[in-house]
N, C-alpha and C positions, 0 to 999 in steps of 0.2 A: 180528333181534337182530344187532348190530353184530360185527365179527371180534373187536374187544376183549373184548367182553362175553362172547362164545361162549369165548374164550381163558380168561378168569377162571372161567368155569363148569367148564371141562375142568380147569384147575388145580386147584380144589377136589376134583373128583372123583379126580383123581390123588392127591391128599393123602390123600383118605380110604382110597383103595385101597393107598396106601402104595407107589405104582409110582414109584421115584426115577429111572428114566431118561425115562420120560414127563415126568414134573414138570421135569426139567432141559430138556428140547427145548421144552415150552410155556413155561418162564420165558425161554428164550433168543428164542423168537419175541415174546413180549409186550416183552422188553426192546428188541427192533427197532422194535416199534409205538411204544413210548413215547420212544425216541430220535427217530424221525422227527417225532414230535407236538411235540418241544420244540425241534426246530431252528429257527433265527431266519428269521421270515418264513412260519412254517408254520401251517396253520389249528389249531384245536384238535382238532377231531376228523378223521382223514383220510377222504378219500374213498373209496368203493368201489374206483374203479380203482387210487389209490394203494395201497390195501391189497394188491391183487393184484399189483401191480408190486413191492411189498416181498417180499411170500411168493415170487414167481418168482426174485428176487434171492436170496432165502435157499436156495431149493431149488438153483437153480444152484451156489451156493459150497459146499453140503453133497456135491452130486455130484461137482464138481472136486476137493474135498479128499478124499472117498472113494477117486477114481481114484488121485490122489496117493499116498495111503496104502497102497494095493495094489501099486503099482508100486515103492514101497519096501519092500515085505514088511512092513506092519504091519498086519496083517488085523484086530487088535481095535480099532485106532482106525478103520479103513476101517467095521467093523460099527456103531460107535458113530455116525458120520456118516450111515450109511445108516438107522439107526434113527430120527435126528432128520429125515432126509428123508421118511421115511414119515409121522412127525406131520406136517409142514409140507404134504404133499401133501393130506393130510385136508381143508384148508382152501381148496385151489386146485380150479377146475372140473376136470371129468373131460377129460383129454386125449385129444385125437385119435388115433384108429388111423393108422398110415401109410396104409392104403387111403384113409380118408375125407379124410386131408391131400393125398394125391397128388390126388384128385377136386377137391377145394376149391382147389386150386393150378391146376389143368388150367383151371378155370372163371375163375380171375382172370387167367390168361395168355392166355385166348381174349379176355376183355373188353377188356383192355388191347392186344390185337394184337401181342404181343411175338412175336418171330420166332427169336431166337436168344439166344447170351451177352451180347451187347452191350445186350440190355434186362433183364439181371440186375439192376440198381439200381431200375428204374423198378416191376419185378415185387415185389421185396424190400419196397421202401418200401409198398406196397399191402398184401402179405400180411402183414406184421408188425403193422400196425395192425388188419386183420380177424380175425388169428387170435392176437390178444394174450392169454395167458392159457389159450390152448387147445392149443397145441404148443410145442415147444422151439424156439427161433431157430436151432439147430445143425441140426435136422432140416429146418426150413423151406428154410434155405440149400442144404442137399445136394440135397433134391428139385428145387429150382428149377433148380438146375444139371444135374440128370440130365434133367428135363423139356424145357428150352431147349437142351440138346446134341443131342436127338434129333429 
């Protein structure tokens, strides 16, 4: 079942359960998919990779918005964003733990023969491709810096 079909099914279930917050979050995700499909030059149906990129972007936006709201003392708006983030994360692959990520990055660094901070770009290029959808880019960058500095 495609992401769009899964979301349609979940929208129907949320309507039946009269869950307004979840319904709003699901509709938000569906509108992003529809916008991406209707862009000039886009395929009628998004590929699985394009769907994951779209969801990752949406999750990042929600995370950043929640942080901004929290720092400005708007806890109720932050909670709304975090709820939408939880809904979006249901459709993303399970994120790697920091330990799993560190291990994977150490493997990548040893394969590439990277030895110091000057190799950061080379490592990040490979790491972001291999770990797309499995880990947050900010976390990847932070750990790569840490590993290469030691």
